[in-house]
Backbone as CSV, one residue per row, in Angstrom:
resi,resn,N_x,N_y,N_z,CA_x,CA_y,CA_z,C_x,C_y,C_z
1,MET,-31.045,21.443,-20.712,-30.702,22.151,-19.381,-30.949,20.555,-18.339
2,TYR,-29.263,20.057,-18.198,-29.536,18.938,-17.112,-30.523,19.346,-15.786
3,LYS,-31.325,17.757,-16.213,-32.562,17.177,-14.587,-31.989,16.249,-14.206
4,PRO,-31.565,16.151,-13.023,-30.681,15.035,-11.962,-31.932,13.855,-12.180
5,HIS,-31.288,12.678,-12.024,-32.010,11.777,-11.705,-31.762,11.680,-10.326
6,ALA,-33.137,10.578,-9.979,-33.418,10.304,-8.419,-31.632,9.222,-7.378
7,GLU,-31.173,8.339,-8.727,-30.208,8.333,-8.084,-29.328,9.200,-8.348
8,ASP,-28.827,9.802,-9.092,-27.677,10.744,-8.640,-27.078,11.674,-7.948
9,ASP,-26.477,11.176,-6.833,-25.663,11.398,-5.627,-24.157,11.796,-6.189
10,ASP,-23.665,12.601,-4.951,-22.021,13.101,-5.187,-20.910,11.929,-4.387
11,PHE,-21.977,10.501,-4.173,-20.640,9.600,-3.056,-20.923,8.055,-3.884
12,GLY,-21.236,7.846,-4.701,-21.797,6.767,-5.666,-20.774,6.136,-6.081
13,GLN,-20.224,7.044,-7.109,-19.041,5.933,-7.343,-18.003,6.873,-6.362
14,ALA,-17.638,7.240,-6.217,-16.222,7.381,-5.322,-16.712,6.002,-4.096
15,GLY,-17.652,5.835,-3.344,-18.005,5.039,-2.621,-17.780,3.590,-3.308
16,THR,-17.906,3.156,-4.524,-17.802,2.255,-5.276,-16.123,1.805,-5.903
17,LEU,-15.588,2.705,-6.053,-14.095,2.846,-6.261,-13.515,2.826,-5.126
18,VAL,-13.965,2.829,-3.636,-13.180,1.951,-2.956,-13.337,1.213,-2.402
19,ARG,-14.929,0.662,-2.432,-15.336,-0.442,-1.767,-15.054,-1.633,-3.085
20,LYS,-15.092,-1.228,-4.645,-15.059,-2.840,-5.491,-13.886,-2.701,-6.331
21,VAL,-13.604,-1.111,-6.412,-12.011,-1.105,-7.301,-10.820,-1.858,-6.637
22,LEU,-10.413,-0.918,-5.503,-9.317,-0.630,-4.604,-9.114,-2.013,-3.911
23,SER,-7.912,-2.079,-3.727,-7.060,-3.194,-3.110,-7.339,-2.834,-1.692
24,ASP,-6.665,-4.082,-0.989,-6.945,-3.711,0.769,-5.639,-2.587,0.816
25,GLU,-4.069,-2.685,0.203,-3.383,-1.940,-0.093,-3.496,-0.418,-0.423
26,GLN,-4.405,-0.774,-1.563,-4.554,1.060,-1.905,-5.710,1.794,-1.470
27,ARG,-6.726,1.098,-0.185,-7.212,1.435,0.726,-6.456,1.711,1.265
28,GLU,-6.035,1.263,2.636,-5.082,1.933,3.246,-3.378,3.296,2.238
29,ARG,-3.084,2.420,1.272,-2.339,3.899,0.968,-3.470,4.807,0.721
30,LEU,-4.300,4.798,0.362,-5.358,6.212,0.078,-5.743,7.301,1.389
31,ALA,-5.611,6.020,2.662,-6.309,6.727,3.899,-4.917,7.072,4.778
32,GLN,-3.684,6.927,4.101,-2.754,7.245,5.033,-2.601,8.760,4.203
33,ASN,-2.378,9.517,2.929,-2.539,10.265,2.199,-3.400,11.194,2.922
34,ILE,-4.831,10.420,2.826,-5.884,11.663,3.295,-5.344,12.761,4.860
35,ILE,-4.939,11.337,6.168,-4.558,11.778,7.083,-3.392,12.934,6.700
36,GLY,-2.399,12.406,6.001,-1.188,13.036,6.258,-1.445,13.949,5.322
37,HIS,-2.261,14.588,4.502,-2.641,16.128,4.384,-3.718,17.018,5.022
38,VAL,-4.272,15.697,5.516,-5.385,17.370,6.806,-4.774,17.246,7.536
39,GLY,-3.528,16.683,8.091,-3.139,16.577,9.700,-1.816,17.543,9.235
40,ASN,-1.335,18.516,8.500,-0.655,19.234,8.176,-0.610,21.012,8.736
41,ASN,-0.039,21.367,8.897,-0.528,22.431,10.134,-1.132,22.596,10.858
42,VAL,-2.069,21.661,11.997,-2.498,22.074,12.209,-1.855,21.505,13.775
43,SER,-2.536,22.028,14.480,-1.627,22.085,16.319,-3.328,22.429,17.073
44,GLN,-1.822,22.252,18.234,-3.373,21.695,19.164,-4.332,22.572,19.876
45,PRO,-4.870,22.699,19.967,-6.114,24.279,20.318,-5.692,24.539,22.237
């Protein structure tokens, strides 16, 4: 059975990818992709 470690979390690996691996251009492209997909089919209340 797996026992979680104190340093385990759901955001560490993703945060490291964004902060330390991706270039500025790649971060911008990622943000635009997320914004574009989240905004699909959204209407004003």
